A tleap script that builds the chain and sets N, CA, C and O, in Angstrom:
source leaprc.protein.ff14SB
mol = sequence {
  NMET LEU ASP ASP ARG THR THR LEU LEU ASP
  SER GLY GLY ARG GLY ARG PHE VAL TRP THR
  PRO GLN ALA ASN ASP PHE GLY TRP THR ALA
  TYR LEU GLY ARG LYS PRO ARG ILE SER ASP
  ALA PRO ASP TYR PRO ALA PRO ALA ARG ARG
  GLU ASP LEU THR GLY LEU ALA PRO ALA TRP
  VAL GLY VAL GLY ASP LEU ASP LEU PHE TYR
  ASP GLU ALA VAL THR TYR ALA GLN ARG LEU
  ARG SER ALA GLY ILE ASP CYS GLU LEU MET
  THR VAL PRO GLY MET TYR HIE GLY ALA GLU
  ALA VAL ALA SER LYS ALA PRO ALA VAL GLU
  HIE LEU ARG HIE SER MET LEU ALA HIE LEU
  ARG GLU HIE LEU THR MET PRO PRO CTHR
}
set mol.1.N position { 134.730 147.457 55.783 }
set mol.1.CA position { 135.080 147.869 54.435 }
set mol.1.C position { 136.578 148.156 54.407 }
set mol.1.O position { 137.023 149.256 54.736 }
set mol.2.N position { 137.331 147.160 54.015 }
set mol.2.CA position { 138.786 147.289 53.986 }
set mol.2.C position { 139.338 147.389 52.577 }
set mol.2.O position { 140.427 147.925 52.371 }
set mol.3.N position { 138.597 146.878 51.609 }
set mol.3.CA position { 139.126 146.793 50.251 }
set mol.3.C position { 138.028 147.101 49.238 }
set mol.3.O position { 137.085 146.328 49.073 }
set mol.4.N position { 138.165 148.232 48.569 }
set mol.4.CA position { 137.167 148.636 47.570 }
set mol.4.C position { 137.084 147.659 46.405 }
set mol.4.O position { 136.071 147.602 45.709 }
set mol.5.N position { 138.152 146.888 46.191 }
set mol.5.CA position { 138.172 145.944 45.061 }
set mol.5.C position { 137.170 144.810 45.223 }
set mol.5.O position { 136.875 144.108 44.257 }
set mol.6.N position { 136.637 144.618 46.442 }
set mol.6.CA position { 135.642 143.563 46.616 }
set mol.6.C position { 134.389 143.848 45.792 }
set mol.6.O position { 133.628 142.931 45.485 }
set mol.7.N position { 134.171 145.101 45.435 }
set mol.7.CA position { 133.009 145.434 44.599 }
set mol.7.C position { 133.174 144.901 43.187 }
set mol.7.O position { 132.203 144.799 42.437 }
set mol.8.N position { 134.410 144.560 42.825 }
set mol.8.CA position { 134.711 144.099 41.471 }
set mol.8.C position { 134.795 142.580 41.378 }
set mol.8.O position { 135.012 142.033 40.297 }
set mol.9.N position { 134.626 141.900 42.505 }
set mol.9.CA position { 134.760 140.447 42.551 }
set mol.9.C position { 133.408 139.773 42.752 }
set mol.9.O position { 132.458 140.389 43.236 }
set mol.10.N position { 133.336 138.521 42.378 }
set mol.10.CA position { 132.149 137.707 42.650 }
set mol.10.C position { 132.087 137.481 44.159 }
set mol.10.O position { 133.089 137.102 44.765 }
set mol.11.N position { 130.952 137.704 44.758 }
set mol.11.CA position { 130.805 137.579 46.208 }
set mol.11.C position { 130.808 136.133 46.682 }
set mol.11.O position { 130.870 135.884 47.885 }
set mol.12.N position { 130.745 135.188 45.775 }
set mol.12.CA position { 130.750 133.787 46.167 }
set mol.12.C position { 129.543 133.392 46.993 }
set mol.12.O position { 129.602 132.427 47.755 }
set mol.13.N position { 128.456 134.120 46.854 }
set mol.13.CA position { 127.241 133.820 47.602 }
set mol.13.C position { 127.160 134.514 48.949 }
set mol.13.O position { 126.133 134.435 49.624 }
set mol.14.N position { 128.216 135.188 49.348 }
set mol.14.CA position { 128.182 135.932 50.608 }
set mol.14.C position { 127.486 137.266 50.376 }
set mol.14.O position { 127.364 137.733 49.243 }
set mol.15.N position { 127.035 137.865 51.464 }
set mol.15.CA position { 126.429 139.181 51.374 }
set mol.15.C position { 124.987 139.163 50.915 }
set mol.15.O position { 124.544 140.066 50.205 }
set mol.16.N position { 124.259 138.149 51.314 }
set mol.16.CA position { 122.841 138.083 50.932 }
set mol.16.C position { 121.943 138.781 51.944 }
set mol.16.O position { 120.783 139.078 51.660 }
set mol.17.N position { 122.491 139.038 53.126 }
set mol.17.CA position { 121.719 139.673 54.188 }
set mol.17.C position { 122.363 141.009 54.565 }
set mol.17.O position { 123.586 141.102 54.664 }
set mol.18.N position { 121.584 141.991 54.766 }
set mol.18.CA position { 121.955 143.316 55.273 }
set mol.18.C position { 122.902 144.051 54.328 }
set mol.18.O position { 122.466 144.948 53.607 }
set mol.19.N position { 124.195 143.690 54.314 }
set mol.19.CA position { 125.168 144.398 53.461 }
set mol.19.C position { 125.422 143.541 52.226 }
set mol.19.O position { 126.190 142.580 52.255 }
set mol.20.N position { 124.759 143.918 51.150 }
set mol.20.CA position { 124.795 143.162 49.903 }
set mol.20.C position { 125.895 143.701 48.983 }
set mol.20.O position { 126.449 144.766 49.254 }
set mol.21.N position { 126.219 142.990 47.908 }
set mol.21.CA position { 127.175 143.533 46.940 }
set mol.21.C position { 126.733 144.898 46.397 }
set mol.21.O position { 127.574 145.760 46.140 }
set mol.22.N position { 125.443 145.095 46.223 }
set mol.22.CA position { 124.950 146.382 45.731 }
set mol.22.C position { 125.182 147.489 46.761 }
set mol.22.O position { 125.583 148.597 46.406 }
set mol.23.N position { 124.929 147.186 48.036 }
set mol.23.CA position { 125.178 148.155 49.096 }
set mol.23.C position { 126.670 148.471 49.189 }
set mol.23.O position { 127.055 149.619 49.411 }
set mol.24.N position { 127.498 147.454 49.019 }
set mol.24.CA position { 128.938 147.634 49.069 }
set mol.24.C position { 129.416 148.557 47.945 }
set mol.24.O position { 130.237 149.446 48.169 }
set mol.25.N position { 128.900 148.341 46.747 }
set mol.25.CA position { 129.255 149.199 45.616 }
set mol.25.C position { 128.822 150.640 45.879 }
set mol.25.O position { 129.578 151.578 45.626 }
set mol.26.N position { 127.616 150.808 46.381 }
set mol.26.CA position { 127.123 152.149 46.696 }
set mol.26.C position { 127.993 152.804 47.765 }
set mol.26.O position { 128.370 153.969 47.638 }
set mol.27.N position { 128.311 152.051 48.821 }
set mol.27.CA position { 129.112 152.588 49.918 }
set mol.27.C position { 130.495 153.031 49.470 }
set mol.27.O position { 130.950 154.121 49.818 }
set mol.28.N position { 131.166 152.177 48.692 }
set mol.28.CA position { 132.500 152.535 48.216 }
set mol.28.C position { 132.449 153.699 47.226 }
set mol.28.O position { 133.312 154.575 47.260 }
set mol.29.N position { 131.467 153.716 46.363 }
set mol.29.CA position { 131.342 154.823 45.405 }
set mol.29.C position { 131.119 156.137 46.139 }
set mol.29.O position { 131.708 157.157 45.780 }
set mol.30.N position { 130.273 156.122 47.161 }
set mol.30.CA position { 130.018 157.337 47.940 }
set mol.30.C position { 131.275 157.766 48.690 }
set mol.30.O position { 131.586 158.955 48.752 }
set mol.31.N position { 131.986 156.817 49.249 }
set mol.31.CA position { 133.169 157.124 50.045 }
set mol.31.C position { 134.325 157.642 49.184 }
set mol.31.O position { 134.992 158.612 49.543 }
set mol.32.N position { 134.550 156.987 48.051 }
set mol.32.CA position { 135.668 157.376 47.186 }
set mol.32.C position { 135.345 158.559 46.281 }
set mol.32.O position { 136.245 159.236 45.783 }
set mol.33.N position { 134.051 158.801 46.073 }
set mol.33.CA position { 133.650 159.861 45.157 }
set mol.33.C position { 133.695 159.432 43.704 }
set mol.33.O position { 133.616 160.263 42.800 }
set mol.34.N position { 133.821 158.143 43.485 }
set mol.34.CA position { 133.843 157.551 42.137 }
set mol.34.C position { 133.669 156.044 42.297 }
set mol.34.O position { 133.790 155.512 43.400 }
set mol.35.N position { 133.390 155.371 41.205 }
set mol.35.CA position { 133.272 153.911 41.228 }
set mol.35.C position { 134.631 153.291 41.557 }
set mol.35.O position { 135.659 153.775 41.083 }
set mol.36.N position { 134.648 152.236 42.354 }
set mol.36.CA position { 135.906 151.536 42.595 }
set mol.36.C position { 136.468 150.978 41.285 }
set mol.36.O position { 135.725 150.627 40.368 }
set mol.37.N position { 137.769 150.909 41.225 }
set mol.37.CA position { 138.436 150.319 40.064 }
set mol.37.C position { 139.658 149.564 40.560 }
set mol.37.O position { 140.190 149.859 41.631 }
set mol.38.N position { 140.085 148.622 39.802 }
set mol.38.CA position { 141.173 147.750 40.218 }
set mol.38.C position { 142.501 148.495 40.306 }
set mol.38.O position { 143.371 148.122 41.093 }
set mol.39.N position { 142.662 149.539 39.507 }
set mol.39.CA position { 143.968 150.179 39.362 }
set mol.39.C position { 144.435 150.980 40.563 }
set mol.39.O position { 145.626 150.965 40.873 }
set mol.40.N position { 143.545 151.677 41.250 }
set mol.40.CA position { 144.035 152.540 42.312 }
set mol.40.C position { 142.935 152.952 43.289 }
set mol.40.O position { 141.748 152.989 42.966 }
set mol.41.N position { 143.386 153.250 44.469 }
set mol.41.CA position { 142.575 153.883 45.509 }
set mol.41.C position { 143.572 154.326 46.565 }
set mol.41.O position { 144.600 153.676 46.753 }
set mol.42.N position { 143.290 155.405 47.246 }
set mol.42.CA position { 144.220 155.840 48.299 }
set mol.42.C position { 144.311 154.800 49.412 }
set mol.42.O position { 143.349 154.083 49.688 }
set mol.43.N position { 145.490 154.728 50.052 }
set mol.43.CA position { 145.703 153.760 51.131 }
set mol.43.C position { 144.796 153.999 52.329 }
set mol.43.O position { 144.360 153.044 52.973 }
set mol.44.N position { 144.506 155.253 52.636 }
set mol.44.CA position { 143.735 155.532 53.840 }
set mol.44.C position { 142.305 155.009 53.762 }
set mol.44.O position { 141.881 154.295 54.671 }
set mol.45.N position { 141.537 155.333 52.712 }
set mol.45.CA position { 140.171 154.812 52.689 }
set mol.45.C position { 140.092 153.319 52.369 }
set mol.45.O position { 139.092 152.675 52.687 }
set mol.46.N position { 141.115 152.770 51.755 }
set mol.46.CA position { 141.122 151.344 51.415 }
set mol.46.C position { 142.380 150.717 52.023 }
set mol.46.O position { 143.368 150.502 51.321 }
set mol.47.N position { 142.344 150.423 53.338 }
set mol.47.CA position { 143.553 149.956 54.005 }
set mol.47.C position { 144.155 148.676 53.436 }
set mol.47.O position { 145.357 148.452 53.580 }
set mol.48.N position { 143.355 147.840 52.800 }
set mol.48.CA position { 143.897 146.613 52.221 }
set mol.48.C position { 144.852 146.908 51.066 }
set mol.48.O position { 145.654 146.052 50.692 }
set mol.49.N position { 144.773 148.094 50.507 }
set mol.49.CA position { 145.689 148.469 49.431 }
set mol.49.C position { 147.054 148.910 49.945 }
set mol.49.O position { 148.009 149.010 49.175 }
set mol.50.N position { 147.144 149.169 51.224 }
set mol.50.CA position { 148.426 149.574 51.797 }
set mol.50.C position { 149.404 148.414 51.693 }
set mol.50.O position { 149.102 147.303 52.127 }
set mol.51.N position { 150.562 148.665 51.127 }
set mol.51.CA position { 151.544 147.595 50.932 }
set mol.51.C position { 152.265 147.237 52.224 }
set mol.51.O position { 152.460 146.056 52.513 }
set mol.52.N position { 152.659 148.226 52.996 }
set mol.52.CA position { 153.425 148.000 54.213 }
set mol.52.C position { 152.521 148.210 55.427 }
set mol.52.O position { 152.059 149.323 55.678 }
set mol.53.N position { 152.276 147.145 56.170 }
set mol.53.CA position { 151.403 147.223 57.343 }
set mol.53.C position { 152.189 147.295 58.646 }
set mol.53.O position { 151.598 147.331 59.726 }
set mol.54.N position { 153.523 147.316 58.554 }
set mol.54.CA position { 154.321 147.377 59.778 }
set mol.54.C position { 154.052 148.678 60.517 }
set mol.54.O position { 153.779 149.717 59.915 }
set mol.55.N position { 154.137 148.593 61.831 }
set mol.55.CA position { 153.975 149.774 62.656 }
set mol.55.C position { 152.538 150.123 63.000 }
set mol.55.O position { 152.298 151.083 63.732 }
set mol.56.N position { 151.589 149.374 62.493 }
set mol.56.CA position { 150.192 149.656 62.832 }
set mol.56.C position { 149.881 149.157 64.238 }
set mol.56.O position { 150.591 148.310 64.781 }
set mol.57.N position { 148.835 149.681 64.805 }
set mol.57.CA position { 148.414 149.314 66.155 }
set mol.57.C position { 147.868 147.885 66.177 }
set mol.57.O position { 147.473 147.352 65.140 }
set mol.58.N position { 147.848 147.269 67.358 }
set mol.58.CA position { 147.207 145.957 67.470 }
set mol.58.C position { 145.779 146.031 66.953 }
set mol.58.O position { 145.129 147.074 67.018 }
set mol.59.N position { 145.304 144.906 66.440 }
set mol.59.CA position { 143.981 144.894 65.818 }
set mol.59.C position { 143.178 143.680 66.254 }
set mol.59.O position { 143.719 142.622 66.576 }
set mol.60.N position { 141.880 143.872 66.252 }
set mol.60.CA position { 140.928 142.786 66.461 }
set mol.60.C position { 140.027 142.786 65.236 }
set mol.60.O position { 139.461 143.821 64.881 }
set mol.61.N position { 139.889 141.638 64.591 }
set mol.61.CA position { 139.050 141.517 63.401 }
set mol.61.C position { 138.045 140.414 63.668 }
set mol.61.O position { 138.422 139.269 63.918 }
set mol.62.N position { 136.764 140.758 63.614 }
set mol.62.CA position { 135.708 139.781 63.799 }
set mol.62.C position { 134.786 139.810 62.595 }
set mol.62.O position { 134.359 140.877 62.154 }
set mol.63.N position { 134.480 138.627 62.062 }
set mol.63.CA position { 133.664 138.560 60.851 }
set mol.63.C position { 132.960 137.204 60.785 }
set mol.63.O position { 133.514 136.176 61.174 }
set mol.64.N position { 131.739 137.231 60.289 }
set mol.64.CA position { 131.000 135.994 60.088 }
set mol.64.C position { 131.322 135.396 58.729 }
set mol.64.O position { 131.690 136.110 57.796 }
set mol.65.N position { 131.179 134.074 58.624 }
set mol.65.CA position { 131.533 133.440 57.349 }
set mol.65.C position { 130.493 133.672 56.251 }
set mol.65.O position { 130.716 133.272 55.108 }
set mol.66.N position { 129.366 134.306 56.569 }
set mol.66.CA position { 128.386 134.678 55.548 }
set mol.66.C position { 128.477 136.162 55.184 }
set mol.66.O position { 127.751 136.647 54.315 }
set mol.67.N position { 129.367 136.862 55.853 }
set mol.67.CA position { 129.541 138.299 55.638 }
set mol.67.C position { 130.237 138.545 54.302 }
set mol.67.O position { 131.188 137.851 53.943 }
set mol.68.N position { 129.754 139.529 53.588 }
set mol.68.CA position { 130.374 139.924 52.325 }
set mol.68.C position { 131.849 140.254 52.529 }
set mol.68.O position { 132.654 140.065 51.617 }
set mol.69.N position { 132.213 140.740 53.706 }
set mol.69.CA position { 133.578 141.158 53.987 }
set mol.69.C position { 134.474 140.028 54.499 }
set mol.69.O position { 135.620 140.280 54.872 }
set mol.70.N position { 133.982 138.802 54.525 }
set mol.70.CA position { 134.732 137.689 55.108 }
set mol.70.C position { 136.131 137.551 54.508 }
set mol.70.O position { 137.119 137.577 55.241 }
set mol.71.N position { 136.227 137.408 53.206 }
set mol.71.CA position { 137.533 137.181 52.581 }
set mol.71.C position { 138.498 138.334 52.834 }
set mol.71.O position { 139.660 138.111 53.172 }
set mol.72.N position { 138.018 139.565 52.670 }
set mol.72.CA position { 138.916 140.702 52.856 }
set mol.72.C position { 139.333 140.837 54.322 }
set mol.72.O position { 140.464 141.236 54.600 }
set mol.73.N position { 138.455 140.517 55.247 }
set mol.73.CA position { 138.785 140.616 56.670 }
set mol.73.C position { 139.835 139.579 57.061 }
set mol.73.O position { 140.802 139.900 57.752 }
set mol.74.N position { 139.645 138.347 56.622 }
set mol.74.CA position { 140.597 137.275 56.939 }
set mol.74.C position { 141.954 137.569 56.300 }
set mol.74.O position { 142.990 137.416 56.946 }
set mol.75.N position { 141.951 137.986 55.050 }
set mol.75.CA position { 143.199 138.308 54.361 }
set mol.75.C position { 143.934 139.446 55.051 }
set mol.75.O position { 145.149 139.380 55.239 }
set mol.76.N position { 143.207 140.481 55.426 }
set mol.76.CA position { 143.832 141.624 56.091 }
set mol.76.C position { 144.427 141.213 57.438 }
set mol.76.O position { 145.537 141.623 57.775 }
set mol.77.N position { 143.704 140.414 58.202 }
set mol.77.CA position { 144.216 139.940 59.491 }
set mol.77.C position { 145.490 139.118 59.288 }
set mol.77.O position { 146.447 139.262 60.050 }
set mol.78.N position { 145.509 138.269 58.277 }
set mol.78.CA position { 146.707 137.473 57.990 }
set mol.78.C position { 147.879 138.367 57.589 }
set mol.78.O position { 149.019 138.115 57.979 }
set mol.79.N position { 147.602 139.399 56.819 }
set mol.79.CA position { 148.654 140.334 56.419 }
set mol.79.C position { 149.190 141.104 57.619 }
set mol.79.O position { 150.394 141.335 57.723 }
set mol.80.N position { 148.295 141.504 58.529 }
set mol.80.CA position { 148.743 142.185 59.746 }
set mol.80.C position { 149.679 141.281 60.541 }
set mol.80.O position { 150.747 141.713 60.976 }
set mol.81.N position { 149.280 140.039 60.727 }
set mol.81.CA position { 150.117 139.090 61.471 }
set mol.81.C position { 151.470 138.899 60.786 }
set mol.81.O position { 152.508 138.858 61.448 }
set mol.82.N position { 151.452 138.785 59.474 }
set mol.82.CA position { 152.701 138.626 58.719 }
set mol.82.C position { 153.614 139.835 58.872 }
set mol.82.O position { 154.835 139.715 58.768 }
set mol.83.N position { 153.023 140.995 59.119 }
set mol.83.CA position { 153.799 142.228 59.302 }
set mol.83.C position { 154.241 142.393 60.758 }
set mol.83.O position { 154.844 143.405 61.114 }
set mol.84.N position { 153.939 141.396 61.602 }
set mol.84.CA position { 154.346 141.453 63.001 }
set mol.84.C position { 153.390 142.203 63.902 }
set mol.84.O position { 153.737 142.538 65.035 }
set mol.85.N position { 152.191 142.471 63.415 }
set mol.85.CA position { 151.185 143.184 64.211 }
set mol.85.C position { 150.399 142.175 65.040 }
set mol.85.O position { 149.989 141.130 64.534 }
set mol.86.N position { 150.194 142.490 66.302 }
set mol.86.CA position { 149.354 141.663 67.159 }
set mol.86.C position { 147.926 141.786 66.640 }
set mol.86.O position { 147.312 142.848 66.741 }
set mol.87.N position { 147.409 140.712 66.092 }
set mol.87.CA position { 146.064 140.739 65.501 }
set mol.87.C position { 145.297 139.497 65.904 }
set mol.87.O position { 145.735 138.371 65.667 }
set mol.88.N position { 144.160 139.717 66.508 }
set mol.88.CA position { 143.263 138.614 66.848 }
set mol.88.C position { 142.187 138.545 65.777 }
set mol.88.O position { 141.538 139.546 65.471 }
set mol.89.N position { 142.004 137.372 65.214 }
set mol.89.CA position { 140.975 137.147 64.196 }
set mol.89.C position { 139.936 136.197 64.759 }
set mol.89.O position { 140.263 135.104 65.222 }
set mol.90.N position { 138.685 136.619 64.714 }
set mol.90.CA position { 137.589 135.771 65.149 }
set mol.90.C position { 136.606 135.629 63.996 }
set mol.90.O position { 136.058 136.618 63.510 }
set mol.91.N position { 136.390 134.402 63.567 }
set mol.91.CA position { 135.392 134.135 62.533 }
set mol.91.C position { 134.240 133.366 63.168 }
set mol.91.O position { 134.444 132.510 64.029 }
set mol.92.N position { 133.036 133.686 62.731 }
set mol.92.CA position { 131.844 133.087 63.327 }
set mol.92.C position { 131.044 132.367 62.244 }
set mol.92.O position { 130.525 133.007 61.329 }
set mol.93.N position { 130.943 131.051 62.340 }
set mol.93.CA position { 130.159 130.293 61.361 }
set mol.93.C position { 128.687 130.718 61.384 }
set mol.93.O position { 128.094 130.891 62.449 }
set mol.94.N position { 128.114 130.882 60.200 }
set mol.94.CA position { 126.697 131.194 60.070 }
set mol.94.C position { 126.318 132.630 60.354 }
set mol.94.O position { 125.134 132.969 60.323 }
set mol.95.N position { 127.295 133.489 60.632 }
set mol.95.CA position { 126.992 134.884 60.949 }
set mol.95.C position { 127.141 135.751 59.704 }
set mol.95.O position { 128.055 135.562 58.901 }
set mol.96.N position { 126.231 136.695 59.562 }
set mol.96.CA position { 126.228 137.618 58.427 }
set mol.96.C position { 126.509 139.028 58.935 }
set mol.96.O position { 126.496 139.274 60.141 }
set mol.97.N position { 126.760 139.940 58.019 }
set mol.97.CA position { 127.059 141.325 58.376 }
set mol.97.C position { 125.862 141.959 59.090 }
set mol.97.O position { 124.729 141.887 58.612 }
set mol.98.N position { 126.128 142.572 60.223 }
set mol.98.CA position { 125.075 143.250 60.969 }
set mol.98.C position { 124.278 142.352 61.890 }
set mol.98.O position { 123.314 142.809 62.503 }
set mol.99.N position { 124.648 141.096 62.007 }
set mol.99.CA position { 123.891 140.168 62.853 }
set mol.99.C position { 123.836 140.640 64.299 }
set mol.99.O position { 122.864 140.372 65.005 }
set mol.100.N position { 124.876 141.343 64.743 }
set mol.100.CA position { 124.886 141.799 66.134 }
set mol.100.C position { 123.781 142.811 66.417 }
set mol.100.O position { 123.365 142.966 67.565 }
set mol.101.N position { 123.305 143.496 65.389 }
set mol.101.CA position { 122.195 144.440 65.576 }
set mol.101.C position { 120.849 143.727 65.527 }
set mol.101.O position { 119.873 144.182 66.123 }
set mol.102.N position { 120.805 142.614 64.816 }
set mol.102.CA position { 119.554 141.881 64.635 }
set mol.102.C position { 119.343 140.845 65.738 }
set mol.102.O position { 118.226 140.653 66.218 }
set mol.103.N position { 120.418 140.189 66.126 }
set mol.103.CA position { 120.328 139.100 67.108 }
set mol.103.C position { 121.334 139.334 68.232 }
set mol.103.O position { 122.200 138.494 68.475 }
set mol.104.N position { 121.223 140.453 68.906 }
set mol.104.CA position { 122.234 140.864 69.889 }
set mol.104.C position { 122.384 139.908 71.067 }
set mol.104.O position { 123.424 139.904 71.726 }
set mol.105.N position { 121.367 139.102 71.343 }
set mol.105.CA position { 121.424 138.174 72.479 }
set mol.105.C position { 121.851 136.758 72.074 }
set mol.105.O position { 121.957 135.877 72.927 }
set mol.106.N position { 122.092 136.537 70.793 }
set mol.106.CA position { 122.522 135.206 70.346 }
set mol.106.C position { 123.879 134.883 70.962 }
set mol.106.O position { 124.740 135.759 71.041 }
set mol.107.N position { 124.085 133.647 71.398 }
set mol.107.CA position { 125.358 133.286 72.032 }
set mol.107.C position { 126.585 133.620 71.170 }
set mol.107.O position { 127.591 134.094 71.698 }
set mol.108.N position { 126.518 133.387 69.883 }
set mol.108.CA position { 127.662 133.683 69.011 }
set mol.108.C position { 127.960 135.181 68.988 }
set mol.108.O position { 129.122 135.588 68.968 }
set mol.109.N position { 126.918 135.991 68.989 }
set mol.109.CA position { 127.090 137.449 68.983 }
set mol.109.C position { 127.653 137.914 70.324 }
set mol.109.O position { 128.531 138.776 70.366 }
set mol.110.N position { 127.152 137.347 71.411 }
set mol.110.CA position { 127.674 137.712 72.724 }
set mol.110.C position { 129.146 137.316 72.857 }
set mol.110.O position { 129.939 138.058 73.437 }
set mol.111.N position { 129.506 136.164 72.328 }
set mol.111.CA position { 130.904 135.714 72.358 }
set mol.111.C position { 131.788 136.654 71.528 }
set mol.111.O position { 132.894 137.002 71.942 }
set mol.112.N position { 131.298 137.054 70.371 }
set mol.112.CA position { 132.025 137.992 69.511 }
set mol.112.C position { 132.250 139.312 70.246 }
set mol.112.O position { 133.364 139.835 70.266 }
set mol.113.N position { 131.198 139.841 70.842 }
set mol.113.CA position { 131.295 141.109 71.571 }
set mol.113.C position { 132.267 140.986 72.753 }
set mol.113.O position { 133.079 141.883 72.984 }
set mol.114.N position { 132.187 139.885 73.494 }
set mol.114.CA position { 133.086 139.668 74.626 }
set mol.114.C position { 134.546 139.642 74.156 }
set mol.114.O position { 135.416 140.235 74.794 }
set mol.115.N position { 134.805 138.970 73.067 }
set mol.115.CA position { 136.163 138.893 72.521 }
set mol.115.C position { 136.681 140.275 72.129 }
set mol.115.O position { 137.823 140.626 72.423 }
set mol.116.N position { 135.834 141.052 71.465 }
set mol.116.CA position { 136.225 142.395 71.037 }
set mol.116.C position { 136.522 143.282 72.256 }
set mol.116.O position { 137.542 143.971 72.287 }
set mol.117.N position { 135.644 143.263 73.243 }
set mol.117.CA position { 135.835 144.091 74.428 }
set mol.117.C position { 137.071 143.674 75.217 }
set mol.117.O position { 137.778 144.528 75.753 }
set mol.118.N position { 137.340 142.381 75.294 }
set mol.118.CA position { 138.545 141.902 75.982 }
set mol.118.C position { 139.794 142.408 75.268 }
set mol.118.O position { 140.761 142.816 75.912 }
set mol.119.N position { 139.771 142.379 73.952 }
set mol.119.CA position { 140.913 142.874 73.170 }
set mol.119.C position { 141.109 144.373 73.411 }
set mol.119.O position { 142.235 144.831 73.607 }
set mol.120.N position { 140.029 145.119 73.397 }
set mol.120.CA position { 140.122 146.557 73.647 }
set mol.120.C position { 140.653 146.842 75.053 }
set mol.120.O position { 141.512 147.706 75.232 }
set mol.121.N position { 140.145 146.120 76.041 }
set mol.121.CA position { 140.618 146.337 77.411 }
set mol.121.C position { 142.111 146.045 77.526 }
set mol.121.O position { 142.851 146.769 78.192 }
set mol.122.N position { 142.534 144.982 76.869 }
set mol.122.CA position { 143.952 144.606 76.928 }
set mol.122.C position { 144.844 145.671 76.300 }
set mol.122.O position { 145.918 145.968 76.823 }
set mol.123.N position { 144.415 146.235 75.202 }
set mol.123.CA position { 145.284 147.133 74.448 }
set mol.123.C position { 145.047 148.624 74.710 }
set mol.123.O position { 145.858 149.456 74.304 }
set mol.124.N position { 143.961 148.963 75.374 }
set mol.124.CA position { 143.700 150.369 75.645 }
set mol.124.C position { 143.881 150.754 77.103 }
set mol.124.O position { 143.825 151.935 77.445 }
set mol.125.N position { 144.095 149.783 77.952 }
set mol.125.CA position { 144.295 150.063 79.371 }
set mol.125.C position { 145.693 150.617 79.580 }
set mol.125.O position { 146.685 150.036 79.142 }
set mol.126.N position { 145.745 151.743 80.252 }
set mol.126.CA position { 147.046 152.362 80.534 }
set mol.126.C position { 147.704 151.648 81.705 }
set mol.126.O position { 147.049 151.370 82.710 }
set mol.127.N position { 148.988 151.350 81.585 }
set mol.127.CA position { 149.686 150.727 82.721 }
set mol.127.C position { 149.776 151.704 83.890 }
set mol.127.O position { 149.840 152.914 83.676 }
set mol.128.N position { 149.780 151.200 85.111 }
set mol.128.CA position { 149.881 152.091 86.273 }
set mol.128.C position { 151.218 152.845 86.256 }
set mol.128.O position { 152.242 152.306 85.837 }
set mol.129.N position { 151.187 154.079 86.713 }
set mol.129.CA position { 152.416 154.878 86.731 }
set mol.129.C position { 153.016 154.930 88.110 }
set mol.129.O position { 154.055 155.560 88.308 }
savepdb mol mol.pdb
quit
């Protein structure tokens, strides 16, 4: 959940499994304490609204192409890269939101998890002193 404005857009057929447009609207409304609106939201709860992304930590973004969050995740990763942030983007064809909980042994899910853990190890490992 990077951009509350996704609740105001047509999902384009994404989000039919697990995290639906209705769930997204409920989640953002609960989080913000009001219905999302195009005009404003604080930068912290809606990071996609932040104009300047420079100085943020390296990021790993993984999303399936059937996930309701696909467009916002890809856009955010591209914006991070444009701001000079080390960002790895992994998209998985045919994967929906929450698939890793439903099909944890699927090869695509295992590959996604391996990629995420490798990124974390690379960026969270302290150099020897």
